[in-house]
N, C-alpha and C positions, 0 to 999 in steps of 0.2 A: 715498529714504532706506531704505525697506524692502528694495529690491533690494541696496543696499550691505551692509546687515546680513546678508542671506541669503548673499551672496557671501563675506563675512568668515567666517561660521560654516562654510560649505562648505570653505573653504580650511583653517580651523583643524582641522576634523574629519579631513580628508585628511592633514594634517600629522602628526597623532598616531597614525595607523594604523601598526602594526608593519611591519617590512620584509617579512614574508611577503606583504603585499599591495602597498603602494606607499609612497612618501615624499611630502613636501610638493610640490605642483606649483608651478612658478615662475610660470607664467601660461598663458593660452591663446595659442597661436601666431596672430599676426595676419597671416594670409596667405590671399588668395582663390585657392585652387587646387582643381582637380578631380583625381580619381584614377580609375584603372582597374586591372584585375588580369589577368595571364595566369598561369593556374595549372592544374596537374594534380594527380593523387593522389600523385605522387612526382617525383623529378628527371627521370626518363625521359619521363614524360608531359608534364611542364612544358616540357621541351626540344622535344617534338613540337608542343605548343600554340604555343610561340614561333615555330617554323617555319611553322605554319599561319597565324599572324597576319601574318608578314612576307613570305611567299612563296606566290604562287598556283601557281607551278611553279618548277623549278630545273634547269638543265643539270647542275650538280654539287652534291653533298652531301658535307659533311665528317662523318666518323663517328669519335668518340673514346670511350674507355672512361669509364664514369660513376663509377667508384670511385676515381679518381686524377686529380689536377689538371694535371700538367705538360704533357702532350701537348695537351690541350684549350686550355690557356693559350697555348702557342706557336702553336696552330693558328688562333686568332681572326683575325690579320691575313690568313692565307691564305683563310679563309672570306670575308672582306670582298673580297679581291682577285678571288676566283672567283665573287662574288655568290652565295655558297652558305650555306644554313643549317647550323648545327652541331647534330648529333644525338648522343645518348649511347646506349651499349649495354653489356651485360654483357661481361666479357672472354672468356667461353667459349661464349656463344650470343647470337644476335641478340635484343635486347629487343623484345617485341611492339609497344610504342608506336613504336619506331624503324622497325620493319618496316611498320607501317600507314602511317606518314608517308612512307616511301620509295615505297610503292605509290601514294600520292596524288600525290606530286611527280613520279614517273616520270622520274628523272634519267638522263642518258646515262652519268654517271660518279659513282662513290662513292670518295672518298679516305679510306682508313683511316689513322689517326694512331697511330704506335707499332709496335714490332716484334711478332713472333708471340707473345712473352710478354705483351704488352699486350693485343692483340686476336688471338685464336686463329684458325688457318686455318678452323675450323668456322664462325666468323662470316663469314669471307670467302666460304665456299661458300654459306651461306644468302643472302647478298646477291646472289650470282651467280644463284642459283635464282629470283630475283624476275623475271628476264626479261633483256632486252637491256641489261645494265648492265656497263660496264667498271669493274673494281675495280682501284684503284691503291693502293699502300701507301707511306707515307713513314714510315720507322721505322729507328732506329739501335739500337745495343746498350744505350743508356741514355737517360734524358731529355735529357741535354746534347747527345748526338749527334742525337737526333730533332729538337731545336730547331734545331740547325745545318742539318740537311737541309731543314727547313721554310723556313728563311731563304733557302736557295738557290733556292727556288721563287718567291720574291717579286721584283718589279722592283727595280732598283737605287735606293737611297735614301741620303742622307747620314747619316741618324740611325738609331741602333739603341737598343732598350730593353734594359736589363739588370735581371733580377729574380732574387730568391733562389729556388734550385731545391729547397730543403728543405721549404718550407711555402708556403701560398697567400695569407695575409692581405694583404700589401702588393701582391703581384702582381695580385690581383683588380682593384685600382684602375686598373691601367694597360691592361687588355685592350681596352676599347672605344676608348680614345684611340689606342693603337698601331694597332689595326685600321683606324680611320678615316683615319689618316695613311699607312698602308702600311708602318709601321715594324716590322721583325722584332723578336721577343721572344727574347732569348737568356737562358740560365739560368746561375747560378753558385753554387758553395758560398760560405761566408762569407769565408774568408780568402785564397783563391787561385783564380784562374780555372781552370776545367776545360780540359783540352787541346782538347776539341771546341769550346769557346767561343772559345779563342784562335785556333783555325783559322778559325772563322766570322768573327771580326773581321778577320782578314787577307784572307779571300776577299771580304768585302763592301766592303772599302776605305772603311769608314765614317769620317766626319770629326767626328761628335758622338755622345756617349753620354748617355742619360738613365738614371740609376740610380734605381730605385723602391724606397724603404725606407731605414731608418736604418742606422747603423754596426753595430748588433747583428746584422743579417742580411747586410749587404754592407759589409765593413770598408773603412776608408780605404786599406788596403794594396793594394786592387785598382786604385786610381786611376792608379797609374803605368803600368799596362798598357792603359789605355783612352784613346781619342781624345777630347780636350776633354770630360771628364766633368762632368756637372751632376747633383746629387742633388735629388730631391724626396722629402721624408719628413715625416710628421706624428708626433704622439705615438703614434698607433695607426693601424690600417687605415682607420678612418672619417675621420680627419683627413687622412690621405694622399690618399684619394680626392677629398676636397673641394679639397685643394691642387692636385691635377692638374687638376680642373675649372676652378678659378679662374685658374690660371696658363697652361693650355695649350688648353683647349677654347673655341671661340667661343660667343657668346651663343646661347641656345636657348630655345624655349618648352616643351620637354619634357625631363624627366629620368627615367631608369630607376632603380629602386631594387631591390636584392637584399639578402638577409641576409648579413651579414659573417662569420657563424659557419660557413658551408659554402660550397664553391666552385662547386657545380654550376650553380645558377640564374644566378649572376653571369657565368659563362663562356659559357653558351649564350645568355644575354641580351645579352652583349657584341656578338655578331654582328649582332643586330637593332638594338641601340643605334647601332653604327657605321654600319649601313646608313642609319639615319635621322639621322646626324650629331648624335646626342644623347649626353650624358655618362651614365655609370652610377655611382651612389653606393651606399654600403653603410649598412645600418641593423641594429640589433639586432632579434631576433625580436619583442621586446615593448617596445621603447622607441626613441626617436629620439636618436641621439648629438648632443652639443652642436654640432659643426661642421655637421651637416646641418640642425639647427634654425636656425643662422645663415643658411644658404642660403634657408630658408623665409622668415625674417624679412626678408632682403634682396630677396625677391620676384624671384629669378633665373629662375623658370620658372612657367608657369601650369598645367602638367599633370604629374602623376607617375604612372608606370606601375610597378606593383608586380609583381615576378616571384616566383611561388610562392604556394601557398595559405596559409590562416590559420596553419598550423603553422610556416610559414617566416617570415611577417610577419603579426602578429596584426591582427584587425579594429580593435583599439584603436589601434594605430599609424596605421592608415588614417584613423580618425576624427580623430586628433590632427593629421594632415597637413592635413585639411580645416578644422581649427580648430573642430571640433564639440565636443570635450572638452578639458579642461586638459592641457597638456603635463606629464606626470608621470614624472620620472626614477625608475627602479627601482634600489633598492640591495638587497643581499643579504648574508647572513652570510659573512664571509671576504673580502669585497670590500675593496680598498685604496683609501682616499680621501686625497687631498692636503688638508691643513688650511691654507687660505690665510693668510698673515701669520704663521703659527707656523713656526719653524725649529728645527732641531736644530743646536746649536753645540757647539764643543768643551766638554766638561763642566767645564772650568776656569772660575773666576769671571771677570767682566768685567775687562778690562785697563785700568788707569788710565793715561791719556795726558796728558802735559803739553807735549809737543812731537811733531812728526811723526817717523816712523821710516823713511819712504821718501824717499830723496834725489831731488831734481829735477835738471834739466840746469843750472840756475843756482840762486843763493840764492832761497829761497821762504819765504813767510809767509802765514798764514791769518787773515783777519779774521772774528770771530764776534760775533753779536749775540743776547743773551738778551731775551726779551719776557715781561713778567709781567702788567701791568695797563694801562700807558699805551700809546697807539696813534697819537697825532697825528703823530709823527715818521716813521711808516713810509714813506709815499710820498715825503717829502723825502729820506729816507735812500736809498731805492731809486733815486731820480732821480740822486743823486750817484754811486752805484755804476754805474748805466748810463752816465752821462757819462764816467766814468773807465775803463769797460770792465773792471770788477772783479766777480768772483763771490765770494760770502761764504757762511758757514754760519750758519744761524739755529736757535736753541733756544727755541721758544715754550712757555710754560705752556699745557697743553692746554685749560684753561677760557678762556684768551685766544682760542684758536682757535675753540672753540664751547662755549657753555654753554646747554643746553636750558632750564634754569630761569631764567636771566637772559640771554636772547638779545641784549638791547640792550648788554650789557657784554662781548660777544664779537665777534670780527672774522674770520669765516670767509673773507670776500672778500679780506682782507689776506693770510691764510695761503696762499690759492690764488694770489694775485698773486706772492708770494715764489717759489713753485715755478714758476709760469709764466715768470718772468724768468730761470730757470736756476740759482737758488741752491739750496744743499743744505739739506734740512730735517732737524733733529734733534729731540730731545725734552727738555723741562725739567720733567717731572713733570705731575701733574694739578692739584694745589692749591698747590704750592710750599712743602711742609713741610720741616723738618729731618728727613730720613728716618732718622736715627739714633735718633730718639725714637719711631719707629713700631714696631708689632709686625710680624712677618714677613708676616702676613696683610694688614696695611695697606700694607706696602711693595709687595707683589705687586699689590694693588688699584690703587695709584697708577700702577704701570708698565703694567698691562694696560689700564686705562681710558684713560690718556693715549695709549697706542699706538693704540687703536681710534679715538679721536676724530680724531687727526692723519691716520690712514690714510683714514678715511671722508671727511674734508673735503678733503684735498689729493690723495688717490689715491696717496700715497707712504707706504710703511711704513718709518719711521726705524729705524736701527740704531746711531745715535750718541746717547748719553745724557749730559746734564750735570746733576749733582745740584744742587738748590737750595742756595745758600750754599757750594757746593763741599764739602758735608758728606756723608760716607759712612762705612760700616764694612764688616766682612767679610760681614755678612748682606746688605747692600745689593748688594755686588758679586756675591755668589753668586746672588741672585735675578735680578739684571740679566742674568747669563750664561744662566740658565735661560729667561729670557723673550726671548732673541734679541738681546741687546745686548752684543756682544763687546767694545765699547770704551766706557769712561767718560771723557768729555772734560773735562779741566781746562784750564789755560792757562799760558802762559809769561809773559805780561804782563797784569796787571790795570790798566786805564786809570783806575780809580776814578771813572769817569764817573757812577756811581750815587750818589756822595757829594757833599756840598757842601764838606766839609773833611776832611782826613786829617792827623792828628797836628799840628794847629795850622796847617796850610797849606791855603789855599783852593784848591779844584779849579776851574780855569778852562780855557778853550780852550787857552791856551798850555801849561798844566800837562799836559793830556792829550797834546798833540802831542809835547812834550819827553819825557814818560814813555815813549811808544812808540818814538820815534827813538833815545833813549839806551839802551834795553834790547833793541832788535831783535836777533834771532839767527836763524840759518838754521833752517828748519822750526819757527819759533815760532808760537804761537797767541795771538792778541790778544783779550782779553775786553772787549766793549762792550755797551751796552744800548740797546734802543729806548726812548726816553723820557729818556735822559740829557740834562741841560740844555744841555750844550755839544757833544754827540756829533756832530750833523749839521754844525755849524760847523767842528769840528776835522777831520772826515773827509777833505776834499780835501787839506788840508795834510799829513795823515798819509800819504796815498797818494803824493803828490808827493815827500815827503821820503824815503819808503822806496824809491821808484823811483830817486831820486838816489843812494841807497846801493847800488844794484844788485839790489834785490829784485824778484821777480815775485810775483804774487798767485795763490793757489790756494785750494781748499776743503779742509777737514779730512780728508774721506774720501779725497782723492787723495794725502794724505801718509801713509796707513796701508795695510798689506796688505789686500787684499780678505778679508773674514771668511770663515772656513770654515763655510759655512751649507748645510745640506741641508734639503730639504723634509720637513716633518713628515708622516708617513704614519699614518693611523688605520685600524685593521682593524675593519670593521663587525661588530657582534655581534647575535645574535638579539634581536629586540625594539627595535632601534635605529630611529630615523627621522632624516631629515635635519634636522628641526626640533630634535630633542634634541641631536644632535651639534653643530649650530651654536650652540645655547645653551651647551653645555659649554665651547666654545672661544672664545666671545665674537665669533663672526662671523655673517654672515647666510647663510641658505639659498642665496640667489642667488650669493653669493661661492663657496660650495662647488660649486654647479652649474657656474659659469664656470671655476673652477680645474681641475675634473675633466672638463670638456666632457661632462657627463652628457646 
C-alpha cells in the first residue's frame, strides 16, 4: 500500500511540473533490454568510432562530407556492397578523426562521394599522402547526378528506393534497409523527377519503387513515372522509420538508434546496421517517440545500440530504454498537439436531419434505436438484427452506457456489444433533459460529458446527436456544432413504440408495423426504442415488409455527407503540462500521448 501511495505521489508531482522540465509520464516502459553506445565528441569522431566497432580492417573505405546528407545517404548501399565503413570529412580538408581511422584500417581504396565542390582536391591529396591508397571519386554536378552514378556501381536489383533530395528526415529511415538489400537510393524533388533520376531509372531497368516519405515531400504526381510504386510514410520521420522496420526488415535481436534531428550519426551508423542486418530507428535527443516506444513494448529487440554521445541522445533516454525511469514525454512552448476527440467543424450550427441526403443505389431506409433506462431487450433486438443482416444506428443516454455513481444501473457491456456487432453509435445526451430548459453552460456539460463517456467505453467518438424528446433551439444547435456534432438527427417516422396509447389508439405490434410500412420513404429515418413493449416483436415484420417494398437498410451516417472535420490543434504555452491540457479538454494524458505519438 505504501508503495502505491508513493508511486501515485511521484506521478502527480511529475505531472504538475511546467514544460521547462517535463510532462506527466505515461508509465515505465516494460521491456527487458540492454543498451550500449558508440560515441565520439562530434559526428566525425562518432563515424570513426562506428568504423572501429564494425571493421578490424577494410579493403575499401567510403568518404563523404560531414556537413551535408545527400551523398552519404546515397552511398550507404555502396558501403554495404563494398563491405566498407563510411567516414566523414570536412569539404576542404581531411578531418583528423577520419585520417586516424584511415591509418588504422589501411585500405587499398578510398571512394570519395561527390564532386570537387563537395570534397575538394585538397582532401583527395591528403588521402593519397597516407600511403598506397587508390583514390576514386564518384561525383556528379549535383546530388541527383551523384546518386545516379552511385547506383550504377551497384549490382542489378529489381527494386530502387526514392527519397526526397531536399531534406533528410524521411530518407534517414531508409538508409540501413536499402543498404542491407543492395537497393540503390535515388533522390527527387517534390513534384517532378530530376532528369538524372529519370535516367537512372531507365538505366537500372527497375521493376519496383519504394517511395520513402509522404506526399508533402514526394508528391503523387511522381507516381506515373515510377515502376510499380509503393509508398511507406508515417506521420513523421520517427513513425516512418518504424514502419519500414515493421514492414520490410526481418526480425532482429538488435536495433540501432540515432537522433532524428541530425543526419550524420544515422547515416554512418546505417553502414554498420546494414552489415549486421539490423534496423536503425530514430529518437529525439531527449525523449522516445511514441512509435519507438511501441517497438519497446512489443519487445521486438533485446539490445539497443545508441549512436552518438549524450548531446545526441541523452542518458535519460538510455535509462528509459532500459525501463529504469518513467517514460516522460517532453512538451515545449510552441509545440502543436492534437487534442483527441475534439474536432474543428464548420462554424455553422449543427444541421437538423429528418431524412438522409445522400442517395443510395436503391431505395434505402435507416432504423434507429434510442436507449434511456431499460436494457432487457438489447440482446433480443441485436439478435433479430443479426438474423436479418441489418445494421442500425443507436442513440444511448450516456448514463445508460456508464454511470460511475450507480454502476448497477448502467450497461457498458451492452454499449460495447452494439459497436462490436457493427452498428453505428450516436449520442442521446447525458441525463436526457429537455435541453431548451438548460443554460448554455449546462448544455455544453451535457454534450461534453456524454461524448467522453461513450468514447471511453466504446472506443467510438460519436458525431451524430439526437436531442431528448426531439427538443432543441438555436443555442443547442450552435453548441452542438462547436462540440463536434455537425448533424442533429431527428426522424421521418416515429413508431410510437415508447407509448401505450396515442390519441385514443392503443399502440400494439400491428400498429407499429403498419405505421412504418405506410409511411416509409426513401432515405427515411425510423425512430424506435430499446425497451418498447412491442419493438422486438414488430422488428422482423418491419424488416420483411420494407424489403418487400424494395428498401435496403443502412445506417444514418451513410445517408449523410462525411462531416468536414479537422483535428483540433493546441499550441503549448509556457507553464503548460500534459496533465493540465488534458484536464482542460476533458481527455486523458494517455490519449494525448497516443494521438501525438509522443
